[in-house]
C-alpha positions in Angstrom: 72.8 -57.7 39.5 70.2 -57.7 42.1 71.6 -54.4 43.4 71.4 -53.0 39.9 67.8 -54.1 39.6 66.9 -52.7 43.0 68.7 -49.4 42.1 66.9 -49.1 38.8 63.6 -49.9 40.5 64.2 -47.2 43.1 65.2 -44.7 40.5 62.2 -45.6 38.4 60.0 -45.4 41.5 61.5 -42.0 42.4 61.0 -40.9 38.8 57.4 -42.2 38.8 56.8 -40.5 42.2 58.2 -37.2 40.8 56.0 -37.5 37.7 53.0 -38.4 39.8 53.7 -35.5 42.2 54.0 -33.1 39.3 50.8 -34.6 37.8 49.0 -34.2 41.1 50.2 -30.6 41.4 49.2 -29.9 37.8 45.9 -31.6 38.3 45.3 -29.4 41.4 46.2 -26.3 39.5 43.8 -27.3 36.7 41.0 -28.0 39.2 41.7 -24.7 41.0 41.6 -22.8 37.7 38.4 -24.6 36.7 36.8 -23.7 40.0 37.9 -20.1 39.6 36.6 -20.0 36.0 33.3 -21.6 37.2 33.1 -18.9 40.0 33.9 -16.1 37.5 31.3 -17.5 35.1 28.7 -17.7 37.8 29.5 -14.2 39.0 29.3 -12.9 35.4 26.0 -14.7 34.9 24.8 -13.2 38.2 25.9 -9.8 37.1 24.3 -10.3 33.7 21.1 -11.5 35.4 21.2 -8.5 37.7 21.7 -6.2 34.8 19.0 -7.8 32.7 16.7 -7.7 35.8 17.4 -4.0 36.3 16.9 -3.4 32.6 13.6 -5.3 32.8 12.6 -3.2 35.8 13.5 0.0 34.0 11.5 -1.1 30.9 8.5 -2.0 33.1 8.7 1.3 34.9 9.0 3.2 31.6 6.0 1.3 30.2 4.0 2.0 33.3 4.9 5.7 33.1 4.0 5.8 29.4 0.6 4.1 30.1 -0.1 6.4 33.0 0.7 9.4 30.8 -1.5 8.0 28.0 -4.4 7.5 30.5 -3.9 11.0 31.8 -3.9 12.5 28.3 -7.0 10.5 27.3 -8.8 11.6 30.5 -7.7 15.2 29.8 -8.9 15.0 26.2 -12.2 13.6 27.4 -12.7 16.5 29.8 -11.8 19.0 27.1 -14.1 17.3 24.7 -16.9 17.4 27.3 -16.4 21.2 27.7 -16.8 21.7 24.0 -19.8 19.4 23.7 -21.3 21.4 26.6 -20.5 24.7 24.8 -22.1 23.3 21.6 -25.2 22.4 23.6 -25.3 25.9 25.0 -25.1 27.3 21.5 -28.0 25.1 20.4 -30.1 26.4 23.3 -29.1 30.0 22.3 -30.3 29.4 18.7 -33.7 28.4 20.1 -34.0 31.6 22.3 -35.1 34.0 19.5 -34.9 37.0 21.7 -31.2 36.5 22.2 -30.4 34.8 18.9 -32.0 37.3 16.5 -29.4 40.1 17.0 -26.6 37.5 16.9 -27.9 36.2 13.5 -28.1 39.7 12.2 -24.5 40.3 13.2 -23.4 37.0 11.6 -25.2 38.2 8.4 -23.5 41.6 8.5 -20.0 40.0 8.9 -20.6 37.5 6.0 -21.9 40.3 3.7 -18.9 42.6 4.6 -16.5 39.7 3.9 -17.9 39.6 0.3 -17.5 43.4 -0.1 -21.1 44.5 0.6 -24.7 44.0 -0.6 -23.9 44.5 -4.3 -21.8 41.3 -4.3 -24.5 39.1 -2.7 -26.6 36.7 -4.8 -28.4 34.8 -2.0 -28.7 34.7 1.8 -29.7 31.4 3.5 -30.5 30.4 7.0 -31.9 27.2 8.5 -35.7 26.9 8.1 -36.1 27.1 11.9 -34.5 30.6 11.7 -36.6 31.8 8.8 -38.4 34.6 10.6 -35.2 36.0 12.3 -33.2 35.6 9.1 -35.8 37.3 6.9 -35.9 40.2 9.3 -32.1 40.6 9.3 -31.9 40.2 5.5 -34.7 42.8 5.0 -33.0 45.3 7.4 -29.8 44.8 5.5 -31.6 45.4 2.1 -31.3 41.8 1.1 -34.9 40.6 1.7 -35.4 39.8 -2.0 -32.4 37.5 -2.0 -33.4 35.6 1.1 -34.1 31.8 1.4 -33.7 28.8 3.6 -31.3 25.9 3.5 -31.5 23.0 6.0 -27.7 22.4 5.8 -27.2 25.8 7.5 -27.1 25.6 11.3 -26.7 28.4 13.8 -25.8 31.1 11.3 -26.0 32.2 7.7 -24.7 31.2 4.3 -24.2 34.0 1.9 -23.5 33.2 -1.8 -21.7 35.9 -3.8 -22.5 36.9 -7.4 -19.3 35.0 -8.2 -18.9 31.3 -7.1 -17.8 32.3 -3.6 -19.9 31.3 -0.6 -19.3 32.5 3.0 -20.7 30.5 5.8 -20.7 32.2 9.2 -22.1 30.2 12.0 -21.7 29.9 15.7 -20.9 26.2 15.4 -18.2 26.8 12.7 -16.6 29.4 15.0 -16.6 27.0 17.9 -15.0 24.3 15.8 -12.4 26.8 14.5 -11.6 28.0 18.0 -11.5 24.5 19.5 -7.9 23.8 18.5 -6.7 27.2 19.7 -8.7 27.1 22.9 -8.2 23.4 23.7 -4.8 23.9 25.4 -6.1 26.8 27.4 -9.2 24.8 28.5 -6.9 21.9 29.3 -4.8 24.1 31.5 -7.9 25.4 33.3 -9.2 21.9 33.8 -5.9 20.6 35.1 -6.2 23.1 37.9 -9.7 22.0 38.8 -10.8 18.8 40.4 -12.7 16.2 38.2 -16.4 16.9 38.2 -18.5 13.9 39.2 -20.8 12.7 36.4 -24.3 14.0 36.9 
């Protein structure tokens, strides 16, 4: 009986050892898999962080390029605006030089009258009070002296009211404003080729 008990104990011990050995092997496999999974997760996280970092760098670079383009456009617009403000200033000087301005005012009057179809369609001719003498002279030469008057709202040109309810305003400043949109891109191109002028 003692032999049987020892035999059973050996077989049980062998069985237990086999089970423990299998359990250790399985535990090793589980630990190895867990370590591989952890490494894969870490690598994936690193790749994701790298991708996100690259995406953040691309976004930052794009934002910086957009801001630089915006600053460049604003500077370019400011330079174009400065050119047109300067041109308007030159026109204001011109309107004060009666020797040069009088024939221009006469031409502006002729164009406005012709746009209405001639003298017969003109009810009133108006110029700025500062241009009264030159305007009266031009209107009289045109045969419209009896329909001449002044209007402080007119600047750098003439306003001609027709016998109908149509009014034609023909001024240097209106022409500059009308031409601005058309000329702005050309002026911008010219300025792009020239260095920034220092402020005076």
